C-alpha positions as a printed Julia matrix, in Angstrom:
91×3 Matrix{Float64}:
  -4.57   34.55   8.56
  -4.69   33.02   4.92
  -5.64   29.24   5.22
  -4.88   27.22   2.12
  -8.29   25.19   0.56
  -9.04   22.33   2.41
  -7.2    23.18   5.67
  -9.15   21.49   8.61
 -11.21   24.03  10.81
  -9.61   24.83  14.08
 -12.04   22.59  15.75
 -11.37   19.79  13.58
  -7.56   20.15  14.38
  -8.27   19.97  18.18
 -10.73   17.17  17.79
  -7.8    15.23  15.54
  -5.24   16.14  18.32
  -7.58   14.7   20.95
  -8.31   11.82  19.26
  -4.37   11.07  18.77
  -3.61   11.61  22.41
  -6.39    9.27  23.25
  -5.08    6.65  20.94
  -1.83    7.19  22.35
  -2.89    6.98  25.92
  -4.36    3.81  25.4
  -1.5     2.15  23.44
   1.15    3.24  26.13
  -1.5     2.07  28.79
  -1.73   -1.42  27.18
   2.28   -1.44  26.87
   2.72   -0.64  30.41
   0.27   -3.2   31.38
   2.28   -5.96  29.65
   5.73   -4.73  30.31
   5.36   -3.94  34.11
   2.43   -6.16  34.66
   3.11   -9.07  33.04
   7.16   -8.6   33.19
   7.05   -7.58  37.03
   3.65   -7.92  39.29
   2.33  -10.85  37.8
   5.76  -12.81  36.85
   5.4   -15.44  39.81
   1.76  -16.31  38.59
   2.85  -16.47  34.78
   5.96  -18.18  35.61
   3.71  -21.29  36.24
   2.54  -21.3   32.35
   5.88  -22.79  30.16
   6.55  -20.86  26.98
   9.67  -22.27  25.07
  11.4   -23.93  28.17
  10.85  -21.07  30.14
   8.35  -19.46  32.43
   5.93  -16.97  30.82
   6.63  -14.17  33.25
  10.46  -14.73  32.27
   9.49  -14.59  28.71
   7.15  -11.41  29.03
  10.08   -9.74  31.01
  12.97  -10.62  28.39
  11.05  -10.46  24.96
   7.18  -10.46  25.4
   6.99   -6.86  26.0
   9.23   -5.78  23.42
   6.98   -7.92  20.87
   3.91   -6.09  22.34
   5.68   -2.62  21.58
   6.31   -3.51  17.89
   2.7    -4.59  17.15
   1.59   -1.63  19.1
   3.74    0.47  16.43
   1.7    -1.25  13.53
  -1.57   -0.87  15.45
  -0.4     3.03  16.07
   0.12    3.45  12.32
  -2.79    1.53  11.22
  -5.12    3.82  13.51
  -3.47    6.96  12.24
  -3.99    6.56   9.02
  -7.64    6.02   9.86
  -7.75    8.96  11.94
  -6.12   10.92   8.9
  -8.67    9.99   6.32
 -11.42   10.81   8.96
 -10.09   14.36   9.58
  -9.36   15.14   6.1
  -5.36   15.27   6.82
  -3.96   12.24   4.77
  -1.78   12.73   2.01
């Protein structure tokens, strides 16, 4: 098989993919903890804290997890750009 010059080796491609999967797993774990934990499991404890006139647990269930998800998208893009540069697959 002919590969283009500068194409990463099979080992580097696997390492890149493993790093990508680790990053996605970490970010999805954070998102799960915020949306499920703060919005469902700890809602009663968090409701003792007021935020914008509403309980913090209610706020996380309604809007906070969405905001966290959007922030995680930006973190993912930033981290993937770093991974691309590290493994030589950036544009």
